[in-house]
TORGUKOL-299546 format. One line per 3 residues: number of its first residue (from 1); their letters; for each residue x, y, z of C-alpha. Coordinates in steps of 0.2 Angstrom, whole numbers, plus 2048, in hexadecimal, padded with zeros to 3 digits. Layout:
% residues N
NUM> a> X,Y,Z | ...
This chain:
% residues 275
1> xxx> B2A,D66,84B | B26,D55,841 | B36,D4A,840
4> xxx> B3D,D47,82E | B3B,D36,826 | B48,D2D,81D
7> xxx> B46,D25,80C | B51,D18,805 | B4C,D19,7F3
10> xxx> B4D,D0C,7E4 | B46,D0E,7D3 | B35,D11,7CD
13> xxx> B27,D1D,7D2 | B25,D17,7E3 | B32,D22,7EC
16> xxx> B2B,D31,7E3 | B19,D2D,7E9 | B1F,D2A,7FA
19> xxx> B28,D3A,7FB | B19,D44,7F5 | B0E,D3B,802
22> xxx> B1A,D3E,810 | B1C,D50,80C | B09,D52,80C
25> xxx> B09,D4C,81E | B16,D59,823 | B25,D4D,823
28> xxx> B36,D53,81C | B3D,D45,811 | B4F,D41,812
31> xxx> B53,D36,803 | B60,D29,7FF | B61,D27,7ED
34> xxx> B69,D18,7E4 | B74,D1C,7D5 | B6D,D14,7C5
37> xxx> B5D,D10,7CD | B54,D1F,7D5 | B4B,D2B,7CA
40> xxx> B55,D3C,7C9 | B46,D46,7CD | B45,D40,7DE
43> xxx> B54,D4B,7E2 | B48,D5A,7DF | B39,D53,7E8
46> xxx> B42,D4E,7F8 | B47,D5B,805 | B59,D54,805
49> xxx> B61,D46,7FB | B71,D3C,7FB | B76,D30,7ED
52> xxx> B7E,D20,7F1 | B85,D10,7E8 | B7D,CFF,7EC
55> xxx> B84,CF9,7FD | B8A,D09,805 | B81,D06,815
58> xxx> B8D,D11,81F | B8A,D20,814 | B77,D1E,816
61> xxx> B78,D1D,829 | B84,D2C,82A | B78,D36,81F
64> xxx> B69,D32,829 | B71,D36,83A | B77,D47,833
67> xxx> B65,D4B,82F | B5D,D45,83F | B54,D36,837
70> xxx> B4D,D29,843 | B40,D21,837 | B42,D1C,825
73> xxx> B3A,D12,817 | B40,D07,809 | B37,D0C,7F8
76> xxx> B3A,D07,7E6 | B43,CF9,7DD | B55,CF4,7DC
79> xxx> B5A,CEA,7CD | B5F,CDA,7D5 | B6C,CD4,7C9
82> xxx> B76,CE4,7CD | B7B,CDB,7DD | B87,CD0,7D3
85> xxx> B8F,CDE,7C9 | B8C,CF0,7D1 | B8D,CEE,7E4
88> xxx> B9A,CF9,7EB | B98,CF7,7FE | BA1,D03,80B
91> xxx> BA8,CFB,81B | B97,CFB,823 | B8F,CF3,814
94> xxx> B9D,CE6,812 | B9C,CE1,824 | B8A,CDE,823
97> xxx> B8B,CD5,812 | B97,CC9,819 | B8C,CC4,827
100> xxx> B7D,CC0,81C | B7C,CAD,819 | B6E,CAE,80C
103> xxx> B6E,CBB,7FE | B5C,CB9,7FB | B51,CC9,7FB
106> xxx> B49,CC8,80D | B5A,CC3,815 | B63,CD2,80D
109> xxx> B55,CDF,811 | B52,CD9,823 | B65,CDA,826
112> xxx> B66,CEB,820 | B56,CF0,82A | B5E,CE9,83A
115> xxx> B6E,CF2,837 | B64,D02,835 | B5A,CFF,845
118> xxx> B6A,CFC,84F | B6F,D0D,84A | B5E,D14,851
121> xxx> B56,D15,840 | B45,D0C,840 | B3F,D05,82F
124> xxx> B2D,D08,82C | B20,D00,820 | B22,D08,80F
127> xxx> B0F,D08,80D | B0C,D13,81C | B06,D23,812
130> xxx> B01,D19,802 | AF5,D0C,807 | AE9,D11,7F9
133> xxx> AF6,D0A,7ED | AF3,CF8,7F3 | AEC,CEC,7E6
136> xxx> AD9,CEC,7E7 | ACE,CDC,7E8 | AC4,CD7,7D9
139> xxx> AC4,CD7,7C6 | ACB,CE8,7C1 | AC8,CE9,7AF
142> xxx> ABB,CE3,7A2 | AC1,CD2,79F | ABF,CC3,7AB
145> xxx> AC9,CB3,7AB | AC2,CA4,7A3 | ABE,C94,7AD
148> xxx> ACF,C8D,7A7 | AD8,C9C,7AC | AD1,C9C,7BD
151> xxx> AD7,C8A,7BF | AE9,C91,7BA | AE7,C9F,7C6
154> xxx> AE4,C93,7D4 | AF2,C87,7CE | AFF,C96,7CC
157> xxx> AF9,C9D,7DD | B00,C8E,7E7 | B10,C8E,7DD
160> xxx> B13,CA0,7DF | B10,C9F,7F2 | B1D,C91,7F3
163> xxx> B2A,C9A,7EA | B27,CA9,7F5 | B29,C9E,804
166> xxx> B3A,C99,7FE | B3E,CAC,7FB | B41,CA9,7E8
169> xxx> B35,CB5,7E0 | B23,CBB,7E0 | B1C,CB7,7CF
172> xxx> B19,CA7,7C4 | B13,CA5,7B2 | B08,C96,7AF
175> xxx> AFC,C8F,7A1 | AF1,C80,7A1 | AF8,C7A,7B1
178> xxx> B0A,C7B,7AC | B17,C87,7B4 | B20,C91,7A6
181> xxx> B2A,C9D,7B1 | B2F,CA0,7C3 | B35,CB2,7C7
184> xxx> B46,CB2,7CF | B53,CC0,7CF | B4F,CC6,7BE
187> xxx> B3E,CCE,7C3 | B2C,CCD,7BE | B2D,CD4,7AD
190> xxx> B3B,CC8,7A7 | B31,CB9,7AF | B22,CBE,7A5
193> xxx> B2B,CC0,795 | B33,CAF,797 | B24,CA6,79C
196> xxx> B19,CAF,78F | B24,CAA,781 | B23,C98,786
199> xxx> B10,C99,788 | B0E,CA0,776 | AFF,CA9,77C
202> xxx> AF2,CA9,78B | AFF,CA9,799 | AF8,CAC,7AA
205> xxx> B03,CB6,7B6 | B01,CB4,7C9 | B0A,CC1,7D5
208> xxx> B09,CBF,7E8 | B12,CC5,7F7 | B1D,CB9,800
211> xxx> B17,CB0,80F | B1B,CBB,81E | B1F,CCA,812
214> xxx> B27,CD8,81C | B1D,CE8,817 | B2D,CF2,81A
217> xxx> B34,CED,809 | B33,CE3,7F9 | B20,CE3,7F7
220> xxx> B1A,CDC,7E6 | B15,CEA,7DA | B0C,CEB,7C9
223> xxx> B08,CF9,7BD | B06,CFD,7AB | B17,CF6,7A7
226> xxx> B11,CE5,7AE | B02,CE5,7A2 | B0D,CEB,793
229> xxx> B19,CDD,796 | B0B,CD0,797 | B03,CD7,788
232> xxx> B13,CD6,77E | B13,CC3,780 | B00,CC2,77D
235> xxx> AFC,CBD,78F | AEB,CBB,796 | AEA,CBE,7A9
238> xxx> AF2,CC7,7B7 | AED,CC1,7C8 | AF4,CCB,7D7
241> xxx> AF2,CC9,7EA | AE6,CD7,7F0 | AEB,CE2,7FE
244> xxx> AFD,CDB,7FE | B05,CE3,7EF | B06,CF4,7E7
247> xxx> AFD,CFA,7D8 | B03,D09,7CE | AFA,D13,7C2
250> xxx> AEA,D0A,7C4 | ADF,D12,7B7 | AEC,D11,7AA
253> xxx> AF0,CFF,7AE | ADE,CFA,7AD | ADC,D03,79C
256> xxx> AEC,CFA,795 | AE5,CE9,79B | AD4,CEC,793
259> xxx> ADC,CF1,783 | AE7,CE2,783 | AD9,CD6,788
262> xxx> AE1,CD1,798 | AD8,CCD,7A8 | ADE,CD5,7B8
265> xxx> AD8,CCD,7C9 | ADC,CD2,7DB | ADA,CC3,7E6
268> xxx> ADB,CC0,7F9 | ADF,CAE,7F7 | ADF,CA0,7E9
271> xxx> ACC,C9E,7EA | AC6,CB0,7EB | ABC,CB5,7DC
274> xx> ABE,CA4,7D4 | AAF,C9C,7CD
């Protein structure tokens, strides 16, 4: 019998897609769902489900042990600002939280993964069954960046890589060689809106993985919502690191970008595809 796989689910469609892919490969999915984050329909799609509040690590471990889970993945988003208002850790979670010096994304997630692995639960890469969702290389839609926008992409790429190295965020918004917004705890859409409003129009958005990004969690992700947000501030370009981030609803995203006149580019480094 194939062993079950655990799923620690946040928000968005990624947990739903993972569940479907895992079950197609004969894996029973034992899902931990986060209140106010995870889509309710996951409860019907997973084989077994447990709802937790943010920080209830002990409850997660007990649930997985009771169902024979020795492998798990992290999928989906957690609203980062909830860390300051909604976290209700149990004793296990509180003990771990007190030991984490830096409350940056990687520090928290690596600490949780280490705690799970101490309990015999290995944390796997979230893309294991869904590699087809990785962002492709090249120009995805009808529109190509102008020479000036290519220059902004190269400029913003270096800035985004640096803020990633510092574990601040994964996205920057630039125009004409100026940094208009840097993503932090508020997330990509909020950063795009903030930077786009400053740009007036023509904002260029660059979204990269962090240097040394752990594929087990917190991969950059884009989709139709990203384009809609960029279109709402009359943005011009979305440049994403190919093969190192997730792309949801590819056809719908490209169609939305073409309709809004937004260039979408998948690049392997700051020079790839640039003239």
